[in-house]
Backbone bond lengths (Angstrom), bond angles and torsions (degrees), N, CA, C in turn:
res aa  C-N    CA-C-N  psi(-1)  N-CA   C-N-CA  omega(-1)  CA-C   N-CA-C  phi
1 M - - - 1.412 - - 1.465 113.46 -
2 S 1.299 114.32 -37.60 1.469 118.23 178.64 1.487 112.31 -60.66
3 K 1.379 116.38 -33.04 1.453 117.71 175.53 1.492 113.90 -59.48
4 K 1.336 114.70 -41.43 1.454 119.91 -178.01 1.543 108.79 -65.87
5 D 1.329 115.64 -42.32 1.476 118.61 -179.61 1.514 112.37 -60.94
6 D 1.419 113.89 -39.07 1.523 118.59 178.81 1.506 108.22 -64.37
7 K 1.341 116.10 -43.43 1.475 117.55 -177.09 1.512 110.24 -67.81
8 G 1.328 118.31 -34.80 1.434 122.42 -179.66 1.490 112.08 -67.46
9 D 1.376 117.59 -31.96 1.466 121.94 -178.56 1.510 109.80 -75.52
10 A 1.270 120.06 -33.18 1.464 122.49 -176.08 1.485 113.05 -61.92
11 P 1.329 119.74 -53.79 1.436 116.74 179.61 1.536 113.24 -61.09
12 E 1.354 117.55 -33.81 1.436 119.19 179.15 1.525 113.18 -66.04
13 G 1.327 117.04 -35.06 1.465 123.18 175.87 1.515 112.35 -66.51
14 K 1.338 114.31 -39.04 1.495 118.21 176.28 1.529 111.07 -64.20
15 K 1.354 117.44 -37.24 1.469 121.18 -179.49 1.511 108.04 -65.16
16 K 1.296 117.90 -42.68 1.461 121.97 -175.96 1.546 109.58 -65.31
17 S 1.354 116.95 -43.94 1.450 119.55 -178.16 1.483 111.34 -67.99
18 G 1.313 119.34 -32.88 1.444 123.99 177.42 1.568 110.43 -67.38
19 L 1.289 115.34 -41.27 1.492 121.18 178.77 1.550 109.68 -65.25
20 V 1.331 116.19 -40.84 1.461 120.71 -179.78 1.582 108.98 -65.70
21 I 1.327 117.99 -40.82 1.405 120.57 178.32 1.481 113.09 -64.23
22 K 1.327 118.94 -38.76 1.428 123.50 177.04 1.523 110.41 -65.04
23 L 1.351 117.88 -44.18 1.492 121.24 -179.75 1.551 109.99 -63.67
24 V 1.372 117.65 -43.95 1.471 121.41 -177.02 1.501 107.02 -67.43
25 G 1.339 120.10 -40.06 1.466 121.95 -179.17 1.537 110.21 -66.36
26 G 1.299 118.45 -40.38 1.494 122.57 177.18 1.514 110.80 -62.42
27 L 1.355 117.64 -42.05 1.428 119.97 179.55 1.540 111.42 -65.03
28 V 1.348 115.70 -41.47 1.469 120.11 177.82 1.522 110.42 -61.24
29 L 1.302 119.34 -46.15 1.476 122.74 178.19 1.533 111.08 -60.89
30 L 1.339 115.58 -43.38 1.488 120.48 178.70 1.529 112.80 -61.16
31 A 1.343 113.71 -45.97 1.469 118.00 178.46 1.561 111.80 -64.15
32 A 1.331 117.52 -40.11 1.469 121.23 179.06 1.524 109.67 -63.40
33 G 1.314 116.40 -42.48 1.504 119.72 -178.31 1.495 109.49 -68.12
34 G 1.327 120.06 -40.77 1.449 124.76 179.98 1.564 110.01 -63.07
35 G 1.331 114.16 -44.56 1.440 120.89 179.26 1.556 111.32 -60.75
36 G 1.328 114.33 -42.03 1.507 120.02 178.51 1.508 111.33 -64.05
37 V 1.312 118.82 -43.63 1.470 123.11 178.55 1.568 109.72 -64.27
38 F 1.331 116.02 -45.28 1.494 119.73 176.72 1.493 110.11 -56.29
39 G 1.303 116.09 -48.52 1.479 120.71 -178.69 1.499 113.85 -59.95
40 A 1.375 115.73 -40.34 1.442 120.73 179.21 1.512 111.99 -67.88
41 M 1.353 115.09 -37.62 1.466 118.73 177.53 1.484 112.53 -68.31
42 A 1.304 116.83 -39.61 1.420 122.18 178.92 1.534 113.18 -65.21
43 A 1.359 114.18 -34.53 1.445 119.70 177.13 1.514 111.96 -79.73
44 G 1.350 118.71 -6.12 1.462 119.82 178.02 1.522 113.17 86.21
45 L 1.375 116.04 7.23 1.470 118.22 179.74 1.520 111.88 -75.97
46 I 1.299 116.44 -26.64 1.464 121.61 177.61 1.515 108.19 -117.21
47 P 1.354 117.16 126.78 1.477 118.96 -179.47 1.511 112.07 -59.87
48 G 1.360 116.22 147.11 1.474 121.09 177.36 1.495 111.22 112.06
49 G 1.300 119.61 2.34 1.440 119.42 -179.86 1.498 109.50 -157.92
50 G 1.315 115.77 175.44 1.429 122.36 172.32 1.506 114.15 76.51
51 A 1.295 117.48 -164.95 1.448 124.94 -176.18 1.480 113.36 -65.16
52 H 1.357 119.37 -34.69 1.398 121.65 -179.05 1.542 112.70 -64.33
53 A 1.314 115.50 -37.40 1.483 119.84 178.33 1.467 110.63 -65.56
54 E 1.354 118.97 -39.24 1.439 121.45 -178.53 1.531 110.18 -67.13
55 E 1.371 118.95 -39.64 1.426 120.96 178.91 1.512 112.02 -63.41
56 A 1.326 116.67 -41.41 1.508 121.31 -176.85 1.511 111.30 -67.82
57 E 1.322 118.46 -30.22 1.429 122.39 -178.63 1.501 115.48 -68.30
58 D 1.341 119.30 -41.16 1.423 121.98 -178.44 1.529 112.10 -105.62
59 N 1.296 114.25 88.31 1.445 121.30 177.59 1.517 112.15 -110.76
60 S 1.294 116.76 24.84 1.440 123.54 -179.10 1.553 110.96 -81.37
61 P 1.323 115.54 156.46 1.473 118.22 179.49 1.543 111.44 -57.53
62 K 1.283 116.12 138.78 1.482 123.27 -176.27 1.554 109.48 -99.24
63 L 1.364 112.77 151.36 1.445 117.61 172.77 1.526 107.41 -69.94
64 I 1.307 116.97 143.15 1.452 122.82 -178.90 1.518 107.46 -113.62
65 K 1.356 116.16 121.61 1.458 121.76 178.39 1.488 110.67 -71.99
66 K 1.311 116.74 154.01 1.452 122.68 175.39 1.530 108.65 -55.78
67 G 1.292 119.91 130.00 1.416 124.29 176.89 1.558 113.55 90.78
68 D 1.325 117.03 -16.86 1.451 118.67 -179.78 1.518 108.85 -81.87
69 E 1.298 115.05 155.22 1.496 121.00 -177.95 1.554 107.50 -85.84
70 D 1.315 115.14 137.41 1.456 120.83 179.43 1.531 106.56 -89.90
71 P 1.420 117.37 119.02 1.427 118.89 -179.16 1.525 115.11 -68.02
72 Y 1.354 115.45 -12.83 1.457 120.69 -179.90 1.550 110.70 -120.49
73 A 1.281 115.34 36.83 1.505 118.39 -176.55 1.512 110.26 -58.82
74 V 1.301 115.04 136.85 1.463 120.62 179.50 1.519 108.04 -83.48
75 A 1.322 117.21 146.92 1.496 121.52 -174.86 1.527 107.09 -58.11
76 G 1.360 112.96 136.17 1.466 118.91 179.02 1.480 111.52 93.55
77 E 1.331 118.57 -18.69 1.476 120.58 179.15 1.522 112.40 -74.66
78 G 1.326 114.61 -38.39 1.456 117.92 179.78 1.522 111.37 -107.50
79 D 1.287 120.04 53.91 1.447 124.29 -176.64 1.507 109.52 -60.23
80 E 1.325 116.76 121.07 1.473 122.12 -175.37 1.536 109.56 -74.75
81 A 1.359 122.94 -25.95 1.376 123.25 -175.86 1.549 112.10 -75.34
82 A 1.303 115.93 -23.41 1.460 119.70 -179.91 1.481 114.56 -75.50
83 A 1.275 119.05 154.89 1.459 121.64 177.67 1.550 108.29 -64.39
84 P 1.316 116.42 147.52 1.462 117.19 179.83 1.528 113.30 -64.14
85 Y 1.303 116.06 138.40 1.458 121.11 -178.26 1.524 109.46 -73.83
86 V 1.327 116.47 134.99 1.466 121.09 179.70 1.556 106.52 -106.90
87 F 1.348 116.31 115.75 1.466 120.14 178.94 1.529 111.07 -78.85
88 G 1.280 116.45 149.99 1.451 122.79 175.95 1.549 109.02 -67.14
89 E 1.296 116.05 160.28 1.498 120.32 -179.02 1.507 112.21 -83.37
90 T 1.326 116.86 -20.76 1.459 118.30 -178.48 1.528 109.83 -115.05
91 G 1.301 115.78 -173.69 1.452 117.69 -177.90 1.478 111.61 90.01
92 S 1.354 115.94 -159.38 1.423 123.40 179.22 1.503 111.22 -63.07
93 E 1.338 117.80 147.39 1.414 120.31 176.88 1.520 110.79 -84.82
94 Y 1.372 115.71 -9.05 1.481 120.19 -179.28 1.539 109.40 -106.69
95 R 1.312 116.49 148.31 1.429 120.68 178.37 1.502 109.36 -81.41
96 T 1.291 118.77 150.79 1.456 125.86 178.60 1.529 109.75 -113.03
97 V 1.325 115.91 132.92 1.479 120.59 173.95 1.491 108.17 -122.17
98 Y 1.343 115.61 154.11 1.449 123.49 -169.83 1.529 111.05 -119.57
99 F 1.268 115.35 146.23 1.489 123.76 175.10 1.555 106.10 -121.99
100 T 1.317 116.03 124.29 1.478 120.17 174.96 1.517 110.97 -102.03
101 F 1.293 118.08 125.67 1.450 123.14 175.21 1.522 105.83 -70.52
102 E 1.298 115.13 129.15 1.516 120.15 -171.30 1.546 110.77 -64.77
103 D 1.304 118.03 -47.94 1.466 120.95 -173.68 1.502 110.86 -99.33
104 E 1.327 115.20 154.22 1.491 118.68 177.93 1.506 108.14 -75.71
105 F 1.351 115.10 161.61 1.411 123.84 176.06 1.545 108.57 -105.40
106 T 1.335 116.43 129.97 1.487 118.79 178.39 1.556 104.07 -131.91
107 S 1.324 115.44 130.54 1.477 121.11 -178.66 1.509 111.68 -149.57
108 N 1.317 118.85 153.59 1.433 125.81 166.61 1.554 105.89 -70.83
109 L 1.311 116.08 160.09 1.424 120.83 175.49 1.514 109.30 -110.15
110 R 1.334 116.39 156.21 1.474 119.57 -174.18 1.549 109.61 -68.17
111 D 1.314 112.63 135.78 1.445 123.32 176.50 1.541 113.44 51.13
112 S 1.290 115.35 38.98 1.474 121.21 -174.83 1.531 109.31 -150.01
113 P 1.318 117.46 148.14 1.494 120.10 170.81 1.512 112.66 -79.59
114 A 1.351 115.85 -6.24 1.439 120.34 -173.30 1.559 110.63 -72.71
115 L 1.362 114.08 155.36 1.478 121.30 172.50 1.494 109.25 -118.61
116 V 1.339 115.71 152.80 1.430 119.06 172.16 1.512 109.18 -122.36
117 Q 1.330 115.50 140.47 1.443 121.19 178.51 1.502 106.21 -131.63
118 M 1.312 116.39 129.34 1.491 119.26 -174.37 1.530 110.38 -150.17
119 S 1.299 114.08 154.66 1.476 123.49 169.75 1.512 104.76 -110.54
120 L 1.334 115.36 141.25 1.479 119.38 -177.79 1.491 114.22 -127.36
121 A 1.314 117.67 154.43 1.428 124.68 169.80 1.501 107.42 -137.08
122 A 1.313 116.45 156.90 1.493 123.79 179.00 1.513 110.00 -128.98
123 S 1.302 116.78 151.32 1.471 119.32 177.15 1.493 112.68 -125.71
124 T 1.347 113.18 156.41 1.471 120.75 176.82 1.552 108.72 -146.65
125 Q 1.257 114.15 151.49 1.468 118.81 173.95 1.579 108.85 -109.77
126 R 1.320 115.22 9.94 1.467 120.71 -179.98 1.547 109.09 -91.86
127 D 1.307 115.77 177.97 1.487 119.91 -177.76 1.521 111.54 -72.09
128 G 1.327 113.71 172.27 1.439 123.23 -172.60 1.523 116.84 -58.60
129 R 1.347 118.82 -13.22 1.423 120.06 178.44 1.576 109.93 -62.05
130 V 1.299 117.73 -34.59 1.470 119.31 -179.48 1.480 109.11 -64.57
131 L 1.313 121.11 -39.72 1.426 122.58 178.20 1.539 112.30 -66.02
132 M 1.347 112.65 -38.19 1.497 118.60 177.11 1.532 109.53 -61.50
133 W 1.326 114.28 -43.26 1.462 119.17 -176.50 1.540 110.80 -68.95
134 L 1.361 117.90 -34.01 1.449 121.50 176.39 1.559 109.06 -63.06
135 T 1.293 116.26 -45.14 1.478 119.22 177.43 1.491 110.07 -62.32
136 E 1.303 120.54 -48.35 1.415 124.38 -175.73 1.541 113.76 -64.11
137 H 1.332 117.02 -35.20 1.469 121.43 -176.03 1.517 113.08 -112.40
138 E 1.356 116.80 24.13 1.453 121.75 -176.88 1.558 111.37 -60.61
139 L 1.327 118.91 -34.22 1.447 120.49 178.97 1.521 111.38 -63.92
140 A 1.335 116.70 -49.39 1.487 119.86 178.56 1.524 112.34 -63.78
141 I 1.352 116.11 -38.61 1.461 118.28 177.99 1.540 111.58 -67.22
142 R 1.310 116.04 -42.31 1.502 121.37 177.95 1.555 108.06 -58.33
143 S 1.288 118.47 -46.02 1.478 122.28 179.26 1.495 111.45 -56.95
144 Q 1.342 114.22 -47.52 1.528 118.13 -178.01 1.542 109.02 -67.64
145 L 1.288 120.13 -37.28 1.438 120.06 -179.43 1.553 112.73 -68.87
146 L 1.340 114.55 -34.24 1.497 118.63 174.50 1.511 110.93 -67.32
147 I 1.319 119.86 -30.94 1.432 121.32 175.52 1.533 109.12 -69.91
148 D 1.311 115.63 -41.52 1.477 117.60 177.48 1.552 111.75 -63.01
149 L 1.302 115.58 -40.21 1.506 116.34 177.66 1.469 113.33 -66.61
150 A 1.339 118.32 -39.65 1.476 119.49 179.10 1.497 112.14 -68.52
151 D 1.310 116.92 -19.46 1.513 120.75 178.17 1.527 111.38 -96.62
152 T 1.336 117.57 17.00 1.453 123.23 -179.10 1.491 111.13 -105.02
153 D 1.324 117.51 132.96 1.491 123.61 174.48 1.482 109.74 -72.81
154 E 1.344 118.35 148.40 1.428 123.90 178.45 1.532 110.98 -61.61
155 I 1.274 118.10 -31.50 1.520 124.94 -177.54 1.516 106.71 -61.71
156 E 1.331 122.36 -32.32 1.465 124.99 -179.53 1.526 112.80 -55.96
157 F 1.354 114.74 -30.55 1.482 119.75 -176.26 1.557 111.93 -88.01
158 M 1.322 115.46 2.39 1.474 118.72 -177.09 1.511 111.78 -93.50
159 S 1.344 120.23 -12.06 1.434 119.98 179.34 1.529 112.04 -135.03
160 P 1.269 117.41 152.59 1.462 121.72 177.96 1.525 112.07 -56.00
161 E 1.369 117.35 -39.73 1.452 122.20 -179.96 1.526 110.57 -62.89
162 G 1.338 116.07 -42.24 1.470 120.12 178.33 1.504 113.08 -61.86
163 K 1.327 116.04 -43.65 1.431 120.62 176.17 1.547 114.06 -63.97
164 E 1.333 115.10 -36.41 1.497 118.40 175.85 1.513 111.42 -68.33
165 R 1.335 117.03 -36.60 1.501 118.74 175.11 1.547 110.06 -62.73
166 L 1.315 116.88 -40.87 1.443 120.97 179.57 1.553 109.45 -64.06
167 Q 1.298 115.54 -44.67 1.493 117.89 178.22 1.541 111.70 -59.17
168 A 1.308 115.30 -42.11 1.491 119.43 179.53 1.535 111.06 -64.46
169 R 1.357 118.62 -36.68 1.441 122.97 177.07 1.533 108.52 -67.35
170 M 1.331 116.25 -37.61 1.471 117.64 -178.25 1.574 109.56 -70.63
171 V 1.314 115.98 -40.74 1.464 117.70 174.29 1.492 112.63 -55.15
172 A 1.383 116.90 -48.91 1.436 120.75 177.76 1.536 111.35 -59.20
173 S 1.313 117.18 -40.06 1.492 117.99 -178.71 1.504 113.21 -69.01
174 I 1.308 116.27 -40.12 1.513 118.44 177.22 1.549 109.86 -62.74
175 N 1.344 115.11 -46.29 1.448 119.55 -178.69 1.535 112.23 -63.33
176 R 1.404 116.13 -36.44 1.426 119.89 178.35 1.555 109.61 -64.55
177 V 1.325 118.13 -43.78 1.504 121.13 176.73 1.526 111.31 -59.80
178 L 1.326 112.98 -48.74 1.518 116.07 -179.10 1.470 112.86 -63.54
179 T 1.334 117.23 -39.52 1.477 120.17 178.43 1.528 111.72 -66.19
180 E 1.305 116.82 -37.35 1.501 119.79 176.43 1.525 111.02 -66.23
181 E 1.322 116.73 -36.24 1.479 120.45 -175.49 1.495 114.17 -89.47
182 E 1.382 117.04 -36.83 1.472 120.30 -172.16 1.496 112.37 -123.19
183 G 1.348 118.47 -8.86 1.502 118.90 178.81 1.538 113.67 90.04
184 F 1.318 116.32 0.72 1.475 119.29 -179.61 1.502 109.93 -156.73
185 G 1.342 119.25 138.42 1.481 121.90 179.08 1.559 110.84 -85.09
186 G 1.272 117.70 -90.53 1.420 122.93 176.81 1.527 121.92 99.31
187 I 1.351 113.30 -6.47 1.461 119.13 179.61 1.514 110.19 -83.05
188 D 1.322 116.90 128.22 1.470 122.06 -179.99 1.491 114.42 -90.48
189 K 1.284 116.47 -47.39 1.483 121.19 -177.22 1.518 112.19 -141.90
190 V 1.368 115.38 159.99 1.434 121.33 171.95 1.538 105.96 -122.76
191 Y 1.296 115.21 141.02 1.519 120.55 -177.26 1.524 108.65 -123.60
192 F 1.359 113.07 143.72 1.456 120.68 172.96 1.550 107.08 -85.42
193 R 1.309 117.75 120.29 1.478 120.84 174.11 1.508 109.63 -85.61
194 S 1.369 114.54 -36.65 1.429 121.35 173.48 1.512 107.44 -148.50
195 L 1.308 117.77 150.42 1.514 120.35 179.59 1.486 108.67 -152.22
196 I 1.315 113.98 121.14 1.443 123.29 179.24 1.517 108.44 -128.14
197 V 1.318 120.11 130.22 1.471 124.65 173.33 1.513 105.29 -121.22
198 Q 1.333 115.89 125.36 1.441 120.28 -177.50 1.538 111.64 -140.36
């Protein structure tokens, strides 16, 4: 009887070792295939990975250093007939460009019979796309800024700190509109070109 038991065990052992070989072989093939796909993605041969994916993700306006060429320069900004601009040696390492809103802003003030009338400009250190977007969405930006002005107390215009708070709110409003419309703000500051409260 023991001979039969020994013979019965042998074929069962062979079955187990064959199954183990198949499992190990399958895992080796799976690992090799996964490694090949990973390598192809890292090399950029397959979309979804590698350097190409990183480039596509960050398409926001870039900071432009002083003296560097803006790839999105707005017409008139790089006038060839003018003498070349010479940047100062100190200060910010990035150049600043300005956008002037064409029309003045006039609004009532909150809880007051007073009116405010002002001319505004905005600045950015980003590439020319921000200026293009300001021009394209000036109507929406103007509307939002008029809402901000109508929600401002007259007392805010009586101190430099109040005016600075208003400027910060205006920067946030412009960037909010640009982010809603274009996915990126880019405005650094708002400037009063003229300001009258009456």
